[in-house]
N, C-alpha and C positions, 0 to 999 in steps of 0.2 A: 529738643523745643518739646514743649508738653502741645499734644495733640488736642484740637478743640473737640468737644463731645456736643454735640447740637440734641437738647432735651425738649420735647414736647409735654408740658404739666398741664393734665386734663383736670383740673379740680374747681367745685363751686367753691369752699371753704376758702376764704381770703386767708385767715391766721394759717391755714396749713400751707398755701402757698408760699407765704414768706416765711415760713419754717423751712421748708424745703427748700428753697434758695439759697437761706442763710446756711443751712447743710452744706449744701453742694459746692458755696463759695467757701467754705471753709478747707474744703480739700486740698493741701497742697501739690496734691500729684498729679491732676488734672484740671482743665480749663473747661467749666461746664456754660454753656449759651444757651438761657432758658426761653422757651416760648408758650407764654399762659392762653390757656381757654377756661371758661369757668360755664362751659355747657357742652353737650356731646356736639351738636352741630357745628358751634364754631371750631371744637377740635377736631373734627374731619376735616374741616374747610382751611385750617392751618396745617395739617399732617400733609395735604398736597402741596400747598405754597412752602413750607419751610423745609420742607424735605429732612427730617429730624431723623439722628442716629436712632432713637428709641422714645417710646412714649410711656408716660407714667399716667395712668388711668384710675381715677377714683370712681369706684362701682355705682356708688348713688350721684346719680346728677341729676337737674332741674328735667331734663327733657328726656333722657332716656338712662339705661342702667348699662352696666361695662360689656353684658350678653349683647344687647343691641347694637352698641358702639363696635366691639369687632364684627359683628357680621355687615355692618354698613361699613365699616372699614374693608373688611375682605371683597365686599359686592365693588368699592371704588378701584380696589387696585388688583384685582382678581383673586387674591390670596391675602392673607396678614403678614402682608414682606416684611413690617416694619417690625422689629420685636416689641411687645407690650406687657408691662409690669403693671397688674393691678392692686391698686391700694383698696382693701375692703376692711368694712368695721368690723365683719364676721367671721367666725372660726371654723365656719360649716366645713367638713370635706367634699359634700357631695357639691357644692357650690364650688371650691377649688378645681375640683374635677371636669365642672362645664366650663368654668374658664378656660382650663386645658385644651380642653377638646373644641371650643370656641376659637382657639387661634391664641390665648394668651401665652406667654415663654415662662414669664414668673408669675408670683404676685405676696405681699407683705399684708398683713394684717396688722390695721391701726389697733394702736391703744391709747388710753386718754392721756397718759402722760408722754404721748408722742416719742417714745422710746425706739418704736419702729424707724425713726428717723437715723439712728445710730446704725443703722443697718443699710441704710439705703445707699450710699457709697459704693461698695462693696457689692451688694446685689445686683447695682446698673452696669458694674464691671463683669462679674460673672455672666449676666445676661447677653453683653457685648462680644465677650470672649466665647461664648457659645454659638452668638449670631456671627462671629467671624470664622468658627471653626464650619458654621453650615453653609456659609457663602461658599469655602474654598472646597469643602464636599461638592456641592453643587456646582463647582467650576470645573473642579478634577472629572464628575459622571458627564457633563457636558462636551468636555476635551474627548472623554473616552467614547461617547455614544458619537461624536461628529466625525472620529476616525473611523470606529467601528462602521458606520454607515457610510464612507466614503471607500472601504474596502471592495472589492469586485469578487465577494462572497457572502453567505447567508449566515448570520450570528444568531443564535437562539439560547434561552435559560429557560430552562424546565424545573418543576417541581418532581421531586421522587414520590412524594405522596400523591396519588391519584395519575401519575404519569402525564402530566397535564404540562403545555407549554405556559410559559407567563409572558416572554418577549420574543418577537422576532425580527430581524431588522427590515427596514424597507426593500431590502434587495429582494425579499422573496417577491418580487415586482416580475425577476426573472423567469416566473415560473406562471405570470400572469394574475397571481393574486394579490390583493391588500394584505397587510399584517393583520387586519381585524377579522378577513377571510380566513384567512390558515390559523389563528388563533382559535376560531370556533370550532376548529376540529377537537375531538374529545382524547384523542392520543397523539401521544410523540409521532407515530409511525401508520398512520390511517391510511385512508383509502387512496392516497397520491401515490404512495409506494405500490411500483409496480409489482403486479399480483406474482409474477414468477421470483421475485426479490423475498418477498413480506416475510413467508416464514423463516428464511434464512437471517434476515435483519432480526427479526423476533428476539431470536435464538441469541443472537450475537447480543443483542441490548440485554437480555436476561442473565447471561453471563457476566456482562460488563456488572451490573447492577448488583449480581450476587457475590461477586470477588473485588469488587471495588476497584475493578482496572479501568484504564482509560480504553474506549471505545475507538476504533479505528477501522471502517469498513465501507465498501463501497456499493452502491446499488442506484436503482434507476427511480427519477420520481417524473407522475404525467403530469405536464403541465396543463393549465384551464384548458387550453386549445387541442388536448390531447398530445401535444407533443411529447416525446421521452428524450429525459435530458437524464446524463449519468452526475453522480456527485459523491466526493469523497465525504464522510462523516466523521469530525475527529471531536470526540466529546469524553469530558471527564466529570467524575463528581465532585464537588468543591466543598469542602468544610471549612467556614471563615471563622471557626474558634467564636462565634456569637450561640445566642438560645437558639437561634430559628434552626432548622431540620436543615440537612444538607441538600444541595439544589445540583443541576448538571447544569454545564454552560457547555456550548459546542460550536462547532462552525461548517458550514456545508461549503463547499469546495466545487464550483463546474467544472467537472473533467471531460464534458462533453467530446471536445474537441479531442484530445488526447487521445480517448476511448475510441473515438472514429479510427485515428491513426492506427493505433494499436490493434484493431481489428483489421484495417487494411492492409497492416504489414504482416499479420497474421495469413491473412489470404493470398499475400504474396509469395509469404514462405511457404503455403501449401501447394501453392502453383509451383515456383520453384522444384519443391521435393517433387512433384508430381512429373513435372519435368523430367528430373534428374532420372527418375525412376524409369519414365518412358525412353530415355536416351540408354540407361544400362539395358533394359530389353530389348532394343535394335542393335546394342553392342555385342550383346549375349547370343544374339539371333543371327548376326553376323559372322561373330565367332565362329558358331557350332556351323554355320553354312562352309566358311572357308575352312575348316578343319576337315568337312565331309568332301569338299571337293579337292584338298590336297591328298585327303587320304585315296580316294576315287581315281582321279588324276594323275597325280604326279607318283603317287605310290606305286601304282598300278603300271607306270611306265619303268620306274627304277627294277620295280619287281620282274617286269619282262625284258629289260636291258640284262640283269645278272641271269636272267635263266639263259637268255641266247649265249651268253658269254660262257656261263657255264657247260651248254651243249659242245660251244665249240673248242673249250680247254678239253674235253672227255673225249672228244672226237679223236684230237689229234694224241692223247696218251694213248686209245686203243687203239691209232696206228703206228705206235712206236716211235712218234715224233716227241721230241719235248714242246710242251706246251710256252706259247710265246710268253716272255716275262711281264709283256703290256699287258697281254688278256688276265692277268693272276694281278695286277695293281689295279686294274679296270674292275673285278671282282669284288676287292678289296676296299674301294673305294665305293663302289653299291652299296655294299652293306653299311659303310660309315653315313652314304647318302642317307640310306633307310632308316638308321638308327635315327639321324637329325630329322627327317621326317617326324618320325614319332614321337619326337620329345616335343615338337612345333605343335603337333596335333594334340598334343597330353596339354602344351601350355596354353593352346588356344579354347580347348573344350576337352575336359578328360570326359571319357566316355562311361567310366565308373558312376559318374553324379547321373547320367543319365540312365542307365541302365541298371544299378543296386541300389539309388539315393544317397543322400546328403549324407547318413553317419559312415557307411562304408567308403565314402569318397574320400571322408575325413582321416579315416585309418589308414585307406591306401597313400594319402597325401602326405601323412608322418611319415609313412614306411620311406617314401619319395626325399622328404627331406634330412631322413636318415642315411640313406643311400647315398646322396648327395654332395652332406657335408659331415662336419665333425661334431654335428648334433646330436644327444640322443635324444629322439623325439618319443613319447609315449602320447597314447590316446586312449581317452575311458569315458565312454557313454553309457552313461544308466541304462538298465533294462527298461524302465519305465518310460524314457524318452525315447529309445530307439521305435518303442510301439506308435509312438504318435505317428499319424499319416499327416505329412508336410509336401504343399504342393510345389510345383515346379517352381517358382519364382522364387518362394521364401526358403527353398532348397541352395538355387544359387546364390543368395543374397549371404545365408550364412557361408555357404564356402567360401565365397569372396571375401567376408570380413576374416573368417580365420586363415583364409592364404595370406592375406595383407598384413595381418598381425605377424605370421611366421617368416615373411618375407623381412618386416622389417627385425624380427631378430637376427634373423641369418645376416643380415647387413649390417646393423648396428649395435647389437646389444652385447655382442663380445661374450656369449653364453657357452654353457658347455651341455645345459641340461632344459628342455623345455617340456610342456606339457598340455595336451588337450581334454578340458576335462568337461563334461556335459550332463545334467542333472535337472529334473523336475522339479520344482518348489513351492508347492502352494498352487497357485494359478499364473504362474509363469515358469519358463523355463529357462535356466543357466550355463551360459557356455564361458567357458574362462581358458585363456590361455597364458600361462605361467612360465616364465624363465627365470634364472640365476645371474642373468648376464649386471651389466653395470649401472642399471636403473633407468628410469624414464627422465630424472632430473639431467643426468648429464645427456641422455638424447634430444633432449628437447633442446639444449646449449647448440645444437648443431645446425638447428632450425629448418632440417633438409626434410622433415615428417610431417608437416602440420596440414599440407594437402590430402596427405594420403590419410590422415586421422579426421580430418574433417569429412572427407568421403565415407568413411566407415562410419561416423556417428549419422550422418545425413541418410545412408541407407536404412540403419536402424531405425531412425526415427520415421520413416517413410514406412513402415510398418507397424508404428506404434510401440516400439521398442526403445531401449537405451544404449549407450553403450561408455562406460567408463575405465578409464586409464589410471593406475594407481602403481605407485613405487617409490624408491628411495634409491639416491647414488649408492651405488654396491650392492643393495640387497635385489636385485631384479626388480620386473615389472609384472603386471598381470591386466591385462585386458580382459573385460568382461561384457559380455552381450548379454541384456534380460530383454526378453518378449513373451507378451502374454499369449498364455496356451491358445487362448481364443483364436489369435491369428495364425498356429499352426495348421488349420483345416483350412483354411483359404479364406475363411472369413474375411 
């Protein structure tokens, strides 16, 4: 079915109007409904009443010219929304430019033989097709703008030339500003960026522009009322293939709540680490106290018992009387008890840690591991590391982490060799425990070490360090503790 096309013909020449009607009626492909006016004022009136699809406008009218008609039409409609083709008897290029600036979509030059009429149907269809494309573009832009302005984020478009914003969505109101106020800022990242973030953001933006890479950065913006809000800025340079220069298109997402939650989580984690460290100090102090009491009380009692029994046995021997076998057994049991007490004291708190320091304590403990098990245990501490002054709490942390790592090797690794290596590297110290056992992958499958490993890591984090565990099944495991050297002097 043929679509009807409504044409408003504004022409004061009766013959030209008849000729136009005849040409349009002869078009077999389209049905034209023509409304006619012979003055500009009547044409403007019909434009509002008949709602034409397009207007054919003679430039020279009795009451006004084509430019005046276009200006009046724009005033009535708010813009020249109806596509207008001007029919002019002149061929001045400057006049054509003025007409196009005034809102005309096209023009045809009248000739005395009216050959321009042969071009008229095709020119009308070309203009209407362009109008349909324009309307489709406007609808798409309107839908996009509606979508953009409904999301809970600020979108913006900026020019690389001059580094200015060209558009910002109404959601900028979440900062208390209107779009006009925000666009008045001379720079993308102006005075509203928090002072502590400004230099970092400027560097990130400059790097993004220089490399043509997308920008992804988080920073704070200061609202109109002084509130500070966190935003994630995601932007990229857009090349649309046209002659216009590239521009920046971005989105600002309010992440204030997630940042507050993150900060609260960090505070909670720090508090938990401090609590754990405090509990470790209490535990170590209690171990030390218990070890001292066992040494002073139980150790002294056992030593005294052994001494009395020894005197009794010696007197029997001097008297020529065989010593009572039970007393001999008591002496043996006393020796075993004293040995057990010494082991308990050592496990609770090795005295070498307090008397000689952590590095000698690690060498001593390596010898203990080798003596008690089938493991060959080596300890190598770099001289530059041995020279560092380490406070008591940090020494205890180092010793306990290495002790836990060696305990895991003995219990789970099925290794024949383990080494402890310590060295100073740059601004940090590195202590590694490496074994040749079955590897962390197989050890993890048992699920029996997760709490121990977690405790080791948390101890390291409390002192600003880090602990990593690496390895492969069948190729051993390495536990590496890294700690800033600044922490080793008790700072």
